[in-house]
N, C-alpha and C positions, 0 to 999 in steps of 0.2 A: 124486672129492671126498675120499674117505677117505684115499687115498695123499697128497693134498695136505695134509690135516690132520696126518697121521702125520709127513710130512716137516717141517712147520712146527714141531711140538712136539718132534721128536727131533733136528733139526739143530743143529749147533753154530754155524752162521751163518744164522739164520732170516732170511727176507726182510722188510724193514721197508718197508711201504707208506704210512707216515705222511704223507710229503710229497705223494704222489699223492692221498691222501684229502683233505688240507687244500686242495690245488688244486682238487679237485672240489667241495668245500664252497664255496670262494671263487667258483667258476663258478656254482654253483646259487643262492647268496645275493647275488652281486655284491660279496662281501666276507666277512669272518669276523665273524658277528653277535655272538659273544661276546667280541670284542676292540674294543669301542666302535665298531661299525659300525651305523648306523641303516639299517633296511630301508626301501625306498620304500613309499609308501601303497598302491600297487596291486600289491604283491608278492603272489604266490600261494604262501603258506606251506605249504599242504597238498600242492602239487606237489613242492616241495622235500622235505618230510618223506617223502612217499611214495617218491620216488626213492632217499633214503638207506635207508629201511626195505626196499625191494624189492631194491636192488642190494648192500647190505652187511649186511642183517638187523640194522640198527643203529637203535634207537629214538632219538628226539631228546627234547626236554623234554616232549613230548606223546606218548602212545602211541595207536595206532589199532588196532581189530580189527573185523572184519565177522562177524556172527553172525545168528542168527535174531532177528527183532523179536518180543519175547515178548508184545507186545500184539496184533500181527497176524502170526501165525505163517506166513502164506503169503508174507511179504516178509522181506527181509534188512535189517539196520540197521547203521549205522556207529557204533561206540562210540569216543569219544575221551576219554582220561583223562590225568591227570598220571602220569608213570612214577615208580616208586619209585627213589630214589637209594640205591645200596648204599654202605654205610659200611664200609670195610675197616679192621680194626684190627690 
């Protein structure tokens, strides 16, 4: 993994996986949701979100985290929140 990251950041011709990623998003969502594509009513948004987060460490418009349930410490809880949008200037 380290060598892969080093290669990607130091290479004069880094690998561009943008098309592969967009095809995967299209496959997961049945289209590209942010390009005027309506999701079906029975669509499992959490499965698609989980796949993107697990396979690409990429959050979507919602973030998810599993941690201790602070009210019942013997259990775990799934926390879902809106991610912070970074504004680059």
